mmCIF entry with sequence, helices, sheets and N, C-alpha, C, O atoms, coordinates in Angstrom:
data_MODEL
# 
_entry.id   MODEL 
# 
_entity.id                         1 
_entity.type                       polymer 
_entity.pdbx_number_of_molecules   1 
# 
_entity_poly.entity_id                      1 
_entity_poly.type                           'polypeptide(L)' 
_entity_poly.nstd_linkage                   no 
_entity_poly.nstd_monomer                   no 
_entity_poly.pdbx_seq_one_letter_code       MVMEPGMAFAFEPKVVFAGEGAVGIENTFYLTESGLKQLTFSSEELTIL 
_entity_poly.pdbx_seq_one_letter_code_can   MVMEPGMAFAFEPKVVFAGEGAVGIENTFYLTESGLKQLTFSSEELTIL 
_entity_poly.pdbx_strand_id                 A 
# 
loop_
_entity_poly_seq.entity_id 
_entity_poly_seq.num 
_entity_poly_seq.mon_id 
_entity_poly_seq.hetero 
1 1  MET n 
1 2  VAL n 
1 3  MET n 
1 4  GLU n 
1 5  PRO n 
1 6  GLY n 
1 7  MET n 
1 8  ALA n 
1 9  PHE n 
1 10 ALA n 
1 11 PHE n 
1 12 GLU n 
1 13 PRO n 
1 14 LYS n 
1 15 VAL n 
1 16 VAL n 
1 17 PHE n 
1 18 ALA n 
1 19 GLY n 
1 20 GLU n 
1 21 GLY n 
1 22 ALA n 
1 23 VAL n 
1 24 GLY n 
1 25 ILE n 
1 26 GLU n 
1 27 ASN n 
1 28 THR n 
1 29 PHE n 
1 30 TYR n 
1 31 LEU n 
1 32 THR n 
1 33 GLU n 
1 34 SER n 
1 35 GLY n 
1 36 LEU n 
1 37 LYS n 
1 38 GLN n 
1 39 LEU n 
1 40 THR n 
1 41 PHE n 
1 42 SER n 
1 43 SER n 
1 44 GLU n 
1 45 GLU n 
1 46 LEU n 
1 47 THR n 
1 48 ILE n 
1 49 LEU n 
# 
_struct_asym.id          A 
_struct_asym.entity_id   1 
# 
loop_
_struct_sheet.id 
_struct_sheet.type 
_struct_sheet.number_strands 
_struct_sheet.details 
AA1 ? 3 ? 
AA2 ? 2 ? 
# 
loop_
_struct_sheet_order.sheet_id 
_struct_sheet_order.range_id_1 
_struct_sheet_order.range_id_2 
_struct_sheet_order.offset 
_struct_sheet_order.sense 
AA1 1 2 ? anti-parallel 
AA1 2 3 ? anti-parallel 
AA2 1 2 ? anti-parallel 
# 
loop_
_struct_sheet_range.sheet_id 
_struct_sheet_range.id 
_struct_sheet_range.beg_label_comp_id 
_struct_sheet_range.beg_label_asym_id 
_struct_sheet_range.beg_label_seq_id 
_struct_sheet_range.pdbx_beg_PDB_ins_code 
_struct_sheet_range.end_label_comp_id 
_struct_sheet_range.end_label_asym_id 
_struct_sheet_range.end_label_seq_id 
_struct_sheet_range.pdbx_end_PDB_ins_code 
_struct_sheet_range.beg_auth_comp_id 
_struct_sheet_range.beg_auth_asym_id 
_struct_sheet_range.beg_auth_seq_id 
_struct_sheet_range.end_auth_comp_id 
_struct_sheet_range.end_auth_asym_id 
_struct_sheet_range.end_auth_seq_id 
AA1 1 ALA A 8  ? PHE A 11 ? ALA A 8  PHE A 11 
AA1 2 ASN A 27 ? THR A 32 ? ASN A 27 THR A 32 
AA1 3 GLY A 35 ? GLN A 38 ? GLY A 35 GLN A 38 
AA2 1 LYS A 14 ? PHE A 17 ? LYS A 14 PHE A 17 
AA2 2 GLY A 21 ? GLY A 24 ? GLY A 21 GLY A 24 
# 
loop_
_atom_site.group_PDB 
_atom_site.id 
_atom_site.type_symbol 
_atom_site.label_atom_id 
_atom_site.label_alt_id 
_atom_site.label_comp_id 
_atom_site.label_asym_id 
_atom_site.label_entity_id 
_atom_site.label_seq_id 
_atom_site.pdbx_PDB_ins_code 
_atom_site.Cartn_x 
_atom_site.Cartn_y 
_atom_site.Cartn_z 
_atom_site.occupancy 
_atom_site.B_iso_or_equiv 
_atom_site.pdbx_formal_charge 
_atom_site.auth_seq_id 
_atom_site.auth_comp_id 
_atom_site.auth_asym_id 
_atom_site.auth_atom_id 
_atom_site.pdbx_PDB_model_num 
ATOM 1   N N  . MET A 1 1  ? -14.509 27.839 -103.155 1.00 0.00 ? 1  MET A N  1 
ATOM 2   C CA . MET A 1 1  ? -15.486 26.753 -103.352 1.00 0.00 ? 1  MET A CA 1 
ATOM 3   C C  . MET A 1 1  ? -14.717 25.529 -103.291 1.00 0.00 ? 1  MET A C  1 
ATOM 4   O O  . MET A 1 1  ? -13.591 25.409 -103.772 1.00 0.00 ? 1  MET A O  1 
ATOM 5   N N  . VAL A 1 2  ? -15.365 24.619 -102.680 1.00 0.00 ? 2  VAL A N  1 
ATOM 6   C CA . VAL A 1 2  ? -14.849 23.102 -102.488 1.00 0.00 ? 2  VAL A CA 1 
ATOM 7   C C  . VAL A 1 2  ? -15.373 22.385 -103.584 1.00 0.00 ? 2  VAL A C  1 
ATOM 8   O O  . VAL A 1 2  ? -16.570 22.420 -103.871 1.00 0.00 ? 2  VAL A O  1 
ATOM 9   N N  . MET A 1 3  ? -14.445 21.670 -104.273 1.00 0.00 ? 3  MET A N  1 
ATOM 10  C CA . MET A 1 3  ? -14.829 20.802 -105.393 1.00 0.00 ? 3  MET A CA 1 
ATOM 11  C C  . MET A 1 3  ? -15.546 19.444 -104.730 1.00 0.00 ? 3  MET A C  1 
ATOM 12  O O  . MET A 1 3  ? -15.121 18.924 -103.698 1.00 0.00 ? 3  MET A O  1 
ATOM 13  N N  . GLU A 1 4  ? -16.589 18.997 -105.410 1.00 0.00 ? 4  GLU A N  1 
ATOM 14  C CA . GLU A 1 4  ? -17.318 17.826 -104.884 1.00 0.00 ? 4  GLU A CA 1 
ATOM 15  C C  . GLU A 1 4  ? -17.571 16.787 -106.113 1.00 0.00 ? 4  GLU A C  1 
ATOM 16  O O  . GLU A 1 4  ? -17.618 17.160 -107.286 1.00 0.00 ? 4  GLU A O  1 
ATOM 17  N N  . PRO A 1 5  ? -17.711 15.576 -105.738 1.00 0.00 ? 5  PRO A N  1 
ATOM 18  C CA . PRO A 1 5  ? -17.960 14.681 -106.900 1.00 0.00 ? 5  PRO A CA 1 
ATOM 19  C C  . PRO A 1 5  ? -19.202 15.142 -107.608 1.00 0.00 ? 5  PRO A C  1 
ATOM 20  O O  . PRO A 1 5  ? -20.180 15.575 -106.999 1.00 0.00 ? 5  PRO A O  1 
ATOM 21  N N  . GLY A 1 6  ? -19.130 15.032 -108.951 1.00 0.00 ? 6  GLY A N  1 
ATOM 22  C CA . GLY A 1 6  ? -20.303 15.350 -109.768 1.00 0.00 ? 6  GLY A CA 1 
ATOM 23  C C  . GLY A 1 6  ? -20.020 16.652 -110.467 1.00 0.00 ? 6  GLY A C  1 
ATOM 24  O O  . GLY A 1 6  ? -20.657 16.977 -111.469 1.00 0.00 ? 6  GLY A O  1 
ATOM 25  N N  . MET A 1 7  ? -18.992 17.462 -109.905 1.00 0.00 ? 7  MET A N  1 
ATOM 26  C CA . MET A 1 7  ? -18.632 18.721 -110.621 1.00 0.00 ? 7  MET A CA 1 
ATOM 27  C C  . MET A 1 7  ? -17.737 18.514 -111.812 1.00 0.00 ? 7  MET A C  1 
ATOM 28  O O  . MET A 1 7  ? -16.952 17.569 -111.890 1.00 0.00 ? 7  MET A O  1 
ATOM 29  N N  . ALA A 1 8  ? -17.882 19.405 -112.706 1.00 0.00 ? 8  ALA A N  1 
ATOM 30  C CA . ALA A 1 8  ? -16.925 19.493 -113.958 1.00 0.00 ? 8  ALA A CA 1 
ATOM 31  C C  . ALA A 1 8  ? -16.207 20.806 -113.966 1.00 0.00 ? 8  ALA A C  1 
ATOM 32  O O  . ALA A 1 8  ? -16.771 21.790 -113.488 1.00 0.00 ? 8  ALA A O  1 
ATOM 33  N N  . PHE A 1 9  ? -15.054 20.890 -114.452 1.00 0.00 ? 9  PHE A N  1 
ATOM 34  C CA . PHE A 1 9  ? -14.353 22.110 -114.577 1.00 0.00 ? 9  PHE A CA 1 
ATOM 35  C C  . PHE A 1 9  ? -13.315 22.127 -115.754 1.00 0.00 ? 9  PHE A C  1 
ATOM 36  O O  . PHE A 1 9  ? -12.839 21.067 -116.159 1.00 0.00 ? 9  PHE A O  1 
ATOM 37  N N  . ALA A 1 10 ? -12.999 23.222 -116.250 1.00 0.00 ? 10 ALA A N  1 
ATOM 38  C CA . ALA A 1 10 ? -12.071 23.317 -117.376 1.00 0.00 ? 10 ALA A CA 1 
ATOM 39  C C  . ALA A 1 10 ? -10.740 23.997 -116.795 1.00 0.00 ? 10 ALA A C  1 
ATOM 40  O O  . ALA A 1 10 ? -10.788 24.960 -116.028 1.00 0.00 ? 10 ALA A O  1 
ATOM 41  N N  . PHE A 1 11 ? -9.638  23.452 -117.198 1.00 0.00 ? 11 PHE A N  1 
ATOM 42  C CA . PHE A 1 11 ? -8.295  23.979 -116.802 1.00 0.00 ? 11 PHE A CA 1 
ATOM 43  C C  . PHE A 1 11 ? -7.824  24.617 -118.061 1.00 0.00 ? 11 PHE A C  1 
ATOM 44  O O  . PHE A 1 11 ? -7.649  23.932 -119.069 1.00 0.00 ? 11 PHE A O  1 
ATOM 45  N N  . GLU A 1 12 ? -7.601  25.961 -118.047 1.00 0.00 ? 12 GLU A N  1 
ATOM 46  C CA . GLU A 1 12 ? -7.370  26.716 -119.309 1.00 0.00 ? 12 GLU A CA 1 
ATOM 47  C C  . GLU A 1 12 ? -6.176  27.632 -119.111 1.00 0.00 ? 12 GLU A C  1 
ATOM 48  O O  . GLU A 1 12 ? -6.361  28.848 -119.063 1.00 0.00 ? 12 GLU A O  1 
ATOM 49  N N  . PRO A 1 13 ? -4.945  27.105 -118.993 1.00 0.00 ? 13 PRO A N  1 
ATOM 50  C CA . PRO A 1 13 ? -3.736  27.902 -118.876 1.00 0.00 ? 13 PRO A CA 1 
ATOM 51  C C  . PRO A 1 13 ? -3.506  28.679 -120.169 1.00 0.00 ? 13 PRO A C  1 
ATOM 52  O O  . PRO A 1 13 ? -3.552  28.101 -121.255 1.00 0.00 ? 13 PRO A O  1 
ATOM 53  N N  . LYS A 1 14 ? -3.254  30.004 -120.058 1.00 0.00 ? 14 LYS A N  1 
ATOM 54  C CA . LYS A 1 14 ? -3.018  30.991 -121.173 1.00 0.00 ? 14 LYS A CA 1 
ATOM 55  C C  . LYS A 1 14 ? -1.746  31.706 -121.029 1.00 0.00 ? 14 LYS A C  1 
ATOM 56  O O  . LYS A 1 14 ? -1.294  31.941 -119.908 1.00 0.00 ? 14 LYS A O  1 
ATOM 57  N N  . VAL A 1 15 ? -1.140  32.066 -122.108 1.00 0.00 ? 15 VAL A N  1 
ATOM 58  C CA . VAL A 1 15 ? 0.028   33.063 -122.097 1.00 0.00 ? 15 VAL A CA 1 
ATOM 59  C C  . VAL A 1 15 ? -0.325  34.072 -123.125 1.00 0.00 ? 15 VAL A C  1 
ATOM 60  O O  . VAL A 1 15 ? -0.614  33.779 -124.285 1.00 0.00 ? 15 VAL A O  1 
ATOM 61  N N  . VAL A 1 16 ? -0.287  35.335 -122.619 1.00 0.00 ? 16 VAL A N  1 
ATOM 62  C CA . VAL A 1 16 ? -0.490  36.489 -123.566 1.00 0.00 ? 16 VAL A CA 1 
ATOM 63  C C  . VAL A 1 16 ? 0.729   37.104 -123.916 1.00 0.00 ? 16 VAL A C  1 
ATOM 64  O O  . VAL A 1 16 ? 1.562   37.312 -123.034 1.00 0.00 ? 16 VAL A O  1 
ATOM 65  N N  . PHE A 1 17 ? 0.960   37.446 -125.173 1.00 0.00 ? 17 PHE A N  1 
ATOM 66  C CA . PHE A 1 17 ? 2.059   38.178 -125.763 1.00 0.00 ? 17 PHE A CA 1 
ATOM 67  C C  . PHE A 1 17 ? 1.604   39.573 -126.120 1.00 0.00 ? 17 PHE A C  1 
ATOM 68  O O  . PHE A 1 17 ? 0.841   39.715 -127.076 1.00 0.00 ? 17 PHE A O  1 
ATOM 69  N N  . ALA A 1 18 ? 1.998   40.559 -125.456 1.00 0.00 ? 18 ALA A N  1 
ATOM 70  C CA . ALA A 1 18 ? 1.559   41.891 -125.610 1.00 0.00 ? 18 ALA A CA 1 
ATOM 71  C C  . ALA A 1 18 ? 1.738   42.352 -127.197 1.00 0.00 ? 18 ALA A C  1 
ATOM 72  O O  . ALA A 1 18 ? 2.825   42.311 -127.772 1.00 0.00 ? 18 ALA A O  1 
ATOM 73  N N  . GLY A 1 19 ? 0.668   42.736 -127.730 1.00 0.00 ? 19 GLY A N  1 
ATOM 74  C CA . GLY A 1 19 ? 0.866   43.198 -129.160 1.00 0.00 ? 19 GLY A CA 1 
ATOM 75  C C  . GLY A 1 19 ? 0.832   42.088 -130.155 1.00 0.00 ? 19 GLY A C  1 
ATOM 76  O O  . GLY A 1 19 ? 0.783   42.350 -131.357 1.00 0.00 ? 19 GLY A O  1 
ATOM 77  N N  . GLU A 1 20 ? 0.856   40.845 -129.709 1.00 0.00 ? 20 GLU A N  1 
ATOM 78  C CA . GLU A 1 20 ? 0.937   39.614 -130.616 1.00 0.00 ? 20 GLU A CA 1 
ATOM 79  C C  . GLU A 1 20 ? -0.235  38.819 -130.582 1.00 0.00 ? 20 GLU A C  1 
ATOM 80  O O  . GLU A 1 20 ? -0.748  38.391 -131.616 1.00 0.00 ? 20 GLU A O  1 
ATOM 81  N N  . GLY A 1 21 ? -0.753  38.564 -129.285 1.00 0.00 ? 21 GLY A N  1 
ATOM 82  C CA . GLY A 1 21 ? -1.947  37.566 -129.196 1.00 0.00 ? 21 GLY A CA 1 
ATOM 83  C C  . GLY A 1 21 ? -1.807  36.712 -128.040 1.00 0.00 ? 21 GLY A C  1 
ATOM 84  O O  . GLY A 1 21 ? -0.967  37.003 -127.188 1.00 0.00 ? 21 GLY A O  1 
ATOM 85  N N  . ALA A 1 22 ? -2.578  35.632 -127.909 1.00 0.00 ? 22 ALA A N  1 
ATOM 86  C CA . ALA A 1 22 ? -2.546  34.736 -126.843 1.00 0.00 ? 22 ALA A CA 1 
ATOM 87  C C  . ALA A 1 22 ? -2.515  33.379 -127.335 1.00 0.00 ? 22 ALA A C  1 
ATOM 88  O O  . ALA A 1 22 ? -2.908  33.113 -128.470 1.00 0.00 ? 22 ALA A O  1 
ATOM 89  N N  . VAL A 1 23 ? -2.039  32.453 -126.489 1.00 0.00 ? 23 VAL A N  1 
ATOM 90  C CA . VAL A 1 23 ? -2.030  31.053 -126.796 1.00 0.00 ? 23 VAL A CA 1 
ATOM 91  C C  . VAL A 1 23 ? -2.351  30.293 -125.586 1.00 0.00 ? 23 VAL A C  1 
ATOM 92  O O  . VAL A 1 23 ? -1.992  30.709 -124.485 1.00 0.00 ? 23 VAL A O  1 
ATOM 93  N N  . GLY A 1 24 ? -3.081  29.074 -125.742 1.00 0.00 ? 24 GLY A N  1 
ATOM 94  C CA . GLY A 1 24 ? -3.455  28.376 -124.551 1.00 0.00 ? 24 GLY A CA 1 
ATOM 95  C C  . GLY A 1 24 ? -3.997  27.086 -124.900 1.00 0.00 ? 24 GLY A C  1 
ATOM 96  O O  . GLY A 1 24 ? -4.165  26.789 -126.083 1.00 0.00 ? 24 GLY A O  1 
ATOM 97  N N  . ILE A 1 25 ? -4.295  26.260 -123.915 1.00 0.00 ? 25 ILE A N  1 
ATOM 98  C CA . ILE A 1 25 ? -4.904  24.969 -124.120 1.00 0.00 ? 25 ILE A CA 1 
ATOM 99  C C  . ILE A 1 25 ? -6.132  24.873 -123.149 1.00 0.00 ? 25 ILE A C  1 
ATOM 100 O O  . ILE A 1 25 ? -6.274  25.669 -122.220 1.00 0.00 ? 25 ILE A O  1 
ATOM 101 N N  . GLU A 1 26 ? -6.999  23.867 -123.410 1.00 0.00 ? 26 GLU A N  1 
ATOM 102 C CA . GLU A 1 26 ? -8.077  23.738 -122.395 1.00 0.00 ? 26 GLU A CA 1 
ATOM 103 C C  . GLU A 1 26 ? -8.334  22.284 -122.387 1.00 0.00 ? 26 GLU A C  1 
ATOM 104 O O  . GLU A 1 26 ? -8.407  21.633 -123.430 1.00 0.00 ? 26 GLU A O  1 
ATOM 105 N N  . ASN A 1 27 ? -8.472  21.773 -121.198 1.00 0.00 ? 27 ASN A N  1 
ATOM 106 C CA . ASN A 1 27 ? -8.843  20.351 -120.860 1.00 0.00 ? 27 ASN A CA 1 
ATOM 107 C C  . ASN A 1 27 ? -9.978  20.425 -119.884 1.00 0.00 ? 27 ASN A C  1 
ATOM 108 O O  . ASN A 1 27 ? -9.914  21.182 -118.915 1.00 0.00 ? 27 ASN A O  1 
ATOM 109 N N  . THR A 1 28 ? -11.013 19.662 -120.114 1.00 0.00 ? 28 THR A N  1 
ATOM 110 C CA . THR A 1 28 ? -12.200 19.547 -119.107 1.00 0.00 ? 28 THR A CA 1 
ATOM 111 C C  . THR A 1 28 ? -12.062 18.264 -118.372 1.00 0.00 ? 28 THR A C  1 
ATOM 112 O O  . THR A 1 28 ? -11.662 17.228 -118.904 1.00 0.00 ? 28 THR A O  1 
ATOM 113 N N  . PHE A 1 29 ? -12.417 18.380 -117.102 1.00 0.00 ? 29 PHE A N  1 
ATOM 114 C CA . PHE A 1 29 ? -12.331 17.192 -116.176 1.00 0.00 ? 29 PHE A CA 1 
ATOM 115 C C  . PHE A 1 29 ? -13.608 17.180 -115.445 1.00 0.00 ? 29 PHE A C  1 
ATOM 116 O O  . PHE A 1 29 ? -14.268 18.203 -115.269 1.00 0.00 ? 29 PHE A O  1 
ATOM 117 N N  . TYR A 1 30 ? -13.990 15.883 -114.971 1.00 0.00 ? 30 TYR A N  1 
ATOM 118 C CA . TYR A 1 30 ? -15.097 15.514 -114.240 1.00 0.00 ? 30 TYR A CA 1 
ATOM 119 C C  . TYR A 1 30 ? -14.617 15.014 -112.891 1.00 0.00 ? 30 TYR A C  1 
ATOM 120 O O  . TYR A 1 30 ? -13.688 14.206 -112.912 1.00 0.00 ? 30 TYR A O  1 
ATOM 121 N N  . LEU A 1 31 ? -15.114 15.376 -111.734 1.00 0.00 ? 31 LEU A N  1 
ATOM 122 C CA . LEU A 1 31 ? -14.665 14.850 -110.448 1.00 0.00 ? 31 LEU A CA 1 
ATOM 123 C C  . LEU A 1 31 ? -15.656 13.763 -110.002 1.00 0.00 ? 31 LEU A C  1 
ATOM 124 O O  . LEU A 1 31 ? -16.836 14.027 -109.768 1.00 0.00 ? 31 LEU A O  1 
ATOM 125 N N  . THR A 1 32 ? -15.108 12.475 -109.890 1.00 0.00 ? 32 THR A N  1 
ATOM 126 C CA . THR A 1 32 ? -15.845 11.382 -109.462 1.00 0.00 ? 32 THR A CA 1 
ATOM 127 C C  . THR A 1 32 ? -15.479 11.130 -107.945 1.00 0.00 ? 32 THR A C  1 
ATOM 128 O O  . THR A 1 32 ? -14.672 11.838 -107.342 1.00 0.00 ? 32 THR A O  1 
ATOM 129 N N  . GLU A 1 33 ? -16.121 10.093 -107.401 1.00 0.00 ? 33 GLU A N  1 
ATOM 130 C CA . GLU A 1 33 ? -15.856 9.610  -106.062 1.00 0.00 ? 33 GLU A CA 1 
ATOM 131 C C  . GLU A 1 33 ? -14.448 9.145  -105.881 1.00 0.00 ? 33 GLU A C  1 
ATOM 132 O O  . GLU A 1 33 ? -13.869 9.192  -104.796 1.00 0.00 ? 33 GLU A O  1 
ATOM 133 N N  . SER A 1 34 ? -13.921 8.694  -106.990 1.00 0.00 ? 34 SER A N  1 
ATOM 134 C CA . SER A 1 34 ? -12.573 7.997  -107.012 1.00 0.00 ? 34 SER A CA 1 
ATOM 135 C C  . SER A 1 34 ? -11.500 8.861  -107.595 1.00 0.00 ? 34 SER A C  1 
ATOM 136 O O  . SER A 1 34 ? -10.353 8.432  -107.717 1.00 0.00 ? 34 SER A O  1 
ATOM 137 N N  . GLY A 1 35 ? -11.868 10.148 -107.980 1.00 0.00 ? 35 GLY A N  1 
ATOM 138 C CA . GLY A 1 35 ? -10.848 11.040 -108.535 1.00 0.00 ? 35 GLY A CA 1 
ATOM 139 C C  . GLY A 1 35 ? -11.268 11.811 -109.824 1.00 0.00 ? 35 GLY A C  1 
ATOM 140 O O  . GLY A 1 35 ? -12.450 11.878 -110.163 1.00 0.00 ? 35 GLY A O  1 
ATOM 141 N N  . LEU A 1 36 ? -10.292 12.369 -110.504 1.00 0.00 ? 36 LEU A N  1 
ATOM 142 C CA . LEU A 1 36 ? -10.559 13.086 -111.742 1.00 0.00 ? 36 LEU A CA 1 
ATOM 143 C C  . LEU A 1 36 ? -10.736 12.107 -112.947 1.00 0.00 ? 36 LEU A C  1 
ATOM 144 O O  . LEU A 1 36 ? -10.049 11.091 -113.050 1.00 0.00 ? 36 LEU A O  1 
ATOM 145 N N  . LYS A 1 37 ? -11.654 12.450 -113.818 1.00 0.00 ? 37 LYS A N  1 
ATOM 146 C CA . LYS A 1 37 ? -11.777 11.863 -115.103 1.00 0.00 ? 37 LYS A CA 1 
ATOM 147 C C  . LYS A 1 37 ? -11.551 12.850 -116.206 1.00 0.00 ? 37 LYS A C  1 
ATOM 148 O O  . LYS A 1 37 ? -12.348 13.784 -116.298 1.00 0.00 ? 37 LYS A O  1 
ATOM 149 N N  . GLN A 1 38 ? -10.570 12.754 -117.045 1.00 0.00 ? 38 GLN A N  1 
ATOM 150 C CA . GLN A 1 38 ? -10.324 13.711 -118.076 1.00 0.00 ? 38 GLN A CA 1 
ATOM 151 C C  . GLN A 1 38 ? -11.333 13.535 -119.280 1.00 0.00 ? 38 GLN A C  1 
ATOM 152 O O  . GLN A 1 38 ? -11.418 12.432 -119.819 1.00 0.00 ? 38 GLN A O  1 
ATOM 153 N N  . LEU A 1 39 ? -12.073 14.565 -119.697 1.00 0.00 ? 39 LEU A N  1 
ATOM 154 C CA . LEU A 1 39 ? -13.059 14.573 -120.602 1.00 0.00 ? 39 LEU A CA 1 
ATOM 155 C C  . LEU A 1 39 ? -12.574 14.892 -122.046 1.00 0.00 ? 39 LEU A C  1 
ATOM 156 O O  . LEU A 1 39 ? -13.036 14.344 -123.046 1.00 0.00 ? 39 LEU A O  1 
ATOM 157 N N  . THR A 1 40 ? -11.589 15.841 -122.050 1.00 0.00 ? 40 THR A N  1 
ATOM 158 C CA . THR A 1 40 ? -11.023 16.321 -123.352 1.00 0.00 ? 40 THR A CA 1 
ATOM 159 C C  . THR A 1 40 ? -9.494  15.984 -123.295 1.00 0.00 ? 40 THR A C  1 
ATOM 160 O O  . THR A 1 40 ? -8.889  15.906 -122.226 1.00 0.00 ? 40 THR A O  1 
ATOM 161 N N  . PHE A 1 41 ? -8.948  15.801 -124.436 1.00 0.00 ? 41 PHE A N  1 
ATOM 162 C CA . PHE A 1 41 ? -7.562  15.646 -124.500 1.00 0.00 ? 41 PHE A CA 1 
ATOM 163 C C  . PHE A 1 41 ? -6.889  16.535 -125.649 1.00 0.00 ? 41 PHE A C  1 
ATOM 164 O O  . PHE A 1 41 ? -6.562  16.079 -126.745 1.00 0.00 ? 41 PHE A O  1 
ATOM 165 N N  . SER A 1 42 ? -6.737  17.786 -125.272 1.00 0.00 ? 42 SER A N  1 
ATOM 166 C CA . SER A 1 42 ? -5.939  18.707 -126.102 1.00 0.00 ? 42 SER A CA 1 
ATOM 167 C C  . SER A 1 42 ? -4.670  18.453 -126.209 1.00 0.00 ? 42 SER A C  1 
ATOM 168 O O  . SER A 1 42 ? -4.048  18.102 -125.206 1.00 0.00 ? 42 SER A O  1 
ATOM 169 N N  . SER A 1 43 ? -4.077  18.572 -127.373 1.00 0.00 ? 43 SER A N  1 
ATOM 170 C CA . SER A 1 43 ? -2.513  18.345 -127.522 1.00 0.00 ? 43 SER A CA 1 
ATOM 171 C C  . SER A 1 43 ? -1.864  19.431 -126.681 1.00 0.00 ? 43 SER A C  1 
ATOM 172 O O  . SER A 1 43 ? -2.376  20.548 -126.610 1.00 0.00 ? 43 SER A O  1 
ATOM 173 N N  . GLU A 1 44 ? -0.741  19.116 -126.043 1.00 0.00 ? 44 GLU A N  1 
ATOM 174 C CA . GLU A 1 44 ? 0.112   20.117 -125.287 1.00 0.00 ? 44 GLU A CA 1 
ATOM 175 C C  . GLU A 1 44 ? 1.299   20.532 -126.098 1.00 0.00 ? 44 GLU A C  1 
ATOM 176 O O  . GLU A 1 44 ? 2.162   21.288 -125.651 1.00 0.00 ? 44 GLU A O  1 
ATOM 177 N N  . GLU A 1 45 ? 1.324   19.981 -127.390 1.00 0.00 ? 45 GLU A N  1 
ATOM 178 C CA . GLU A 1 45 ? 2.537   20.247 -128.235 1.00 0.00 ? 45 GLU A CA 1 
ATOM 179 C C  . GLU A 1 45 ? 2.357   21.649 -128.744 1.00 0.00 ? 45 GLU A C  1 
ATOM 180 O O  . GLU A 1 45 ? 1.257   22.099 -129.066 1.00 0.00 ? 45 GLU A O  1 
ATOM 181 N N  . LEU A 1 46 ? 3.537   22.352 -128.804 1.00 0.00 ? 46 LEU A N  1 
ATOM 182 C CA . LEU A 1 46 ? 3.461   23.668 -129.383 1.00 0.00 ? 46 LEU A CA 1 
ATOM 183 C C  . LEU A 1 46 ? 3.426   23.504 -130.929 1.00 0.00 ? 46 LEU A C  1 
ATOM 184 O O  . LEU A 1 46 ? 4.148   22.712 -131.535 1.00 0.00 ? 46 LEU A O  1 
ATOM 185 N N  . THR A 1 47 ? 2.527   24.319 -131.500 1.00 0.00 ? 47 THR A N  1 
ATOM 186 C CA . THR A 1 47 ? 2.365   24.343 -132.941 1.00 0.00 ? 47 THR A CA 1 
ATOM 187 C C  . THR A 1 47 ? 2.358   25.814 -133.455 1.00 0.00 ? 47 THR A C  1 
ATOM 188 O O  . THR A 1 47 ? 1.561   26.657 -133.045 1.00 0.00 ? 47 THR A O  1 
ATOM 189 N N  . ILE A 1 48 ? 3.292   26.035 -134.361 1.00 0.00 ? 48 ILE A N  1 
ATOM 190 C CA . ILE A 1 48 ? 3.394   27.342 -134.836 1.00 0.00 ? 48 ILE A CA 1 
ATOM 191 C C  . ILE A 1 48 ? 2.784   27.459 -136.263 1.00 0.00 ? 48 ILE A C  1 
ATOM 192 O O  . ILE A 1 48 ? 3.177   26.824 -137.241 1.00 0.00 ? 48 ILE A O  1 
ATOM 193 N N  . LEU A 1 49 ? 1.706   28.415 -136.242 1.00 0.00 ? 49 LEU A N  1 
ATOM 194 C CA . LEU A 1 49 ? 1.015   28.534 -137.511 1.00 0.00 ? 49 LEU A CA 1 
ATOM 195 C C  . LEU A 1 49 ? 1.532   29.602 -138.464 1.00 0.00 ? 49 LEU A C  1 
ATOM 196 O O  . LEU A 1 49 ? 0.997   29.763 -139.561 1.00 0.00 ? 49 LEU A O  1 
# 
């Protein structure tokens, strides 16, 4: 699929640890005529709960 202005998409990299669970972030972007506009701003800092 070719991305075109007016489209939005989420970038959701994840890492899965077998038997432990998964961790990831999600940021959403909107494609304009002049480039990407970031709509969400998830922290990319590792937080251990």
